[in-house]
N, C-alpha and C positions, 0 to 999 in steps of 0.2 A: 505493499500499499504505499505508493510514493510520497503521500502527504504526511506520512507518520515514520518517516524513516529519517535517517541521519543527515540528508541534505536540507531539511526543514527544521522550522522551529515549531514546536508542538507541546501538547500537554502529555507528558509519558507516565504519570502516576498520580493517583488522588488517595489521600489518606482520611478515612472517616472515622468519627467517633460513634459508638453504639452503646445502648443500655445493657444489653445481654449478649456475650460474644457467642455462646452456643446456638442461641436462636437466629442472630444474625448470621453466622458460619452456615447454618443450615439453609437459609435462604439463599445466599450467593453460591453455595455448592450444589445443593438439591434441587432448587428451583431455577435459578439462572444457569446451573450448570458449570460454573467456573472450576478451573482445576486448582487445587491448593499449591502453593510454592514453597510457603514456610508457615510454621505456627509457633506460638509460644503461649505462655499462662494468660498474656494480656492483649496478644494480636494475631491476626491471621492475614496472610499475604496470598493474592490470587495471581494467576498468570495466564497468558494467552498463547505463550511460545515455549513453556517449560524451562526458559532461560533467565527471563527477567520478571518481576511482578509489575503490574499495573494499577492494582487497587489493594490497598490494606484497610482493615477494620480493626478497631482498637476499643477495648472496654478497660481503662487504666484507672478508673474511679466511679464513683456513684454519679454518673451523667443523668441530667435531668432532660425531658423534652424541649426542643428548641421553642421559644415563644413565638407566637404569630406576629406577623409585621416586623421582622427582624432581616437584616441582610445575611447572605450566607449563601449556601448550597440551593440551587435550583434543581439541577439534576446533573449526574454523571452520564456519559452517554458511550455505550461499547459498541463498536462497529464491527460488523460482520463481514466475512469475506464476500457473500453472495445473496442474491435474492432467495435462492433455495434455502440456505442456512437460516433467512428469517422465516420463511414459510415452514420449516421444520422447528423453529423455535416457537412460533405462533401456536401450532398445533400442539407441542408439548405444554404450553401455558394453559390452553383451552382444555386440554385432557386433564390437568391438575386443578381446573377450576380456580386458577390464582386470579385475584381481582385486576383488571387492568383500568388504568385511568385515561386512556387514550390510544389513538392509532391514526396517524396521519401520512398523507402524501405532501412532502415538502418541495416537490419537482427535483430537486437536486438528490432526494434521499426519500425512502420509506421508513417509517418509525413507528415503535410500540412503546408505550409508556406505563410505568408502574411505579409502586414505591416499596421500598424495604421495611421492615416491621418497626422500624423507628421513624417511618415517613421521610427518609432520604429519596428524593427522586431518582428514578434510573430510566434511562431510555436505551433500547437496543434497537439498532437500525442498520440499514445496508445503504450503500451510496449507489445513485445511478452512475455509468460512465461519465466521466468528467467532460468528454466530447459533447455530451447531451446538455451540459449546464449552459445555460443563456446568460451571457454577460453583455453588459452596455455601460459604457463610460466607466469602467472599473468596478461596477457593481453586479453581483450576480443575482438572478432573479429566485426568490424563495416565496413560498406561501404555505398555507396550512389547509390543505384539502383532505376530504376524508380518504382513509386508506381503503384500496380495492382489496379487502381481506381475502376474497375468494381467489382472487389472481395470486396473491402471495401465497396461499396455501396451497394452490395447484402448483406453484413453483417449487415447493418443497415436498410434493406428495411421495417421490421416490426416494426421500433421504430421511431414513429413521433417525429420531433423535438420539444422539450418543453425547450430550453435553455441549458446551460451547466449542465451535471447532477451532483447530489451531489456525492461527492467524487473526484471531479476535484481537482488537487492540483497544486502548482508550481513544475513542474518536474525537471527542470533545467534551468540555466542561461548561455548564451554563450557571452562572452566578446571579443572585439577586443582589443589586447594589442600591445605594441610597441616592447617589447623583450621577446621571450619565456622564456629564461634563468631566467630573473629576475620575471616573473610570477610564473614559477615553484619553484623558492626559496621562495616567498612570499606565495603562496597558499599550497604548499606541506611541505615545511619544517616550514613553519610558521603556518599557519591555521590547517595543518594536514591532508589535503587530499592526496589521492595515485593517482598516474598515472595508468590508466587502459587501455589508448589507445593512439597513437601517430601517426599522418599523416605527416611522413617527419620531415622537420625542421620548419614547419608552423602551426601546431596544436596540442594541447594536450587535452586530455580528463581525467578528474580526479573525483574521487568520494571517498565515504566511504562505508563500508559494503558490497563491491563488486556490487555495482551499476554500470550501464554502463557509466554513467556520471551525476554528479549534477553540474559540471562547465566545460564549454567548453571555451577554450583559443586560439585564432588564431592571425597571423599576415599577413593574406591574402591580406589585403588592409590597414594595419596600421604598418608595420614594421618600426621603429624609428620615428613614427609619435609623434604630440604632443598630449597632452589632449585637449577636446574641452572647449571653453569659459564657464564659470560658468552659463552663462544666456543662454545657447543653450539647446534645447530640448534633450531628452534623459534619461540616467539613473541618479537619484539623490544619490541613496543608496540601499543597499539590506542587508538582514538579513541572518546570518548563525546561525543556531540553533545547539547548543550542547546537548548531552543527559543527561549531568549532570555537576556541578560545578567543578569538578576534571578536566574533559576533557577540558572546557574552560580555567581553570586556567594554564594547561599545554601549550594551545595555546597561551595565552598570555605571558608566560615566554618564549616562542620560539620567539614571535614577538619583545618583548622587547630586547632578545638577537641580534635581526637583527637592534636595534636601531629604532624600528617603535614605536612611542608614542601611547599609547592605553590610553583612556580617559572614565570617567564615563558620562554616560547620562541617567538618569532615572535608569530602570532595564538593561540597555544594557552597553556594553563596546563598544567603538567605535574606529576602526583604519582606515587609509588610506592606500590603495595599492600604488605601484610605478607608477601607471596610474592615480593618483587622484580619484579614485573610492572610496567611503565612505561606510563602512562596519560595520553593527552592529552585535555584538556578543552575542547571547541570550541563555538562557537555559529554 
């Protein structure tokens, strides 16, 4: 998947806080079908390629539900390799009678939405070939139409469900923010992503290398909202992968020009966005 490989800047890993590790592990492993990469007393990490993790869940204390109308996670989005894979997954979800929150055709992709046991949003989707995406003046056309579920199921009818397929990646991350201009300044002028779509004054979609979006940012229910308490469920941190040291260094210089502290932590550089989301910058 060229938009999620070493030549691009993309979201490579998301770390979530959950209230009950065993319950959440069962959802991500048995319902979503993710493979466990590693586990400890407090964390479980999942992988799509058996080599690197792209999602970690953690119960490191007595977390509480995330209060309504706060910033933070809107959803994590897992990208499947094909439409057949999405059809197989949809049949699996229907067979297990797991509650779905939506199913949409976005022109660039087809997506199914649900939530984990703590209400953390999850999208599972497949991309249409990038040659079919419609671009005009540097913006990609996206919409939210009903999913043709019958056609998706038909595409996967000869592919028995055997868990998330090898090649599944963290396709994108969607955040609720308090102010869209602040978000644009940090994520575009700072981290270096580009705006590729905008829905009025309430949502931005940004990416690198002309992907339809590596990050979504919206104020639909979080305009001028505060950050959630540190001990609430939701996003703990996420990783932005840069293709080389030079591109990461330029991002750090831009962030520091915004007076955003950037600190070393192991092989990562760590920064916090205006909404208290912790971000690790990796190469």
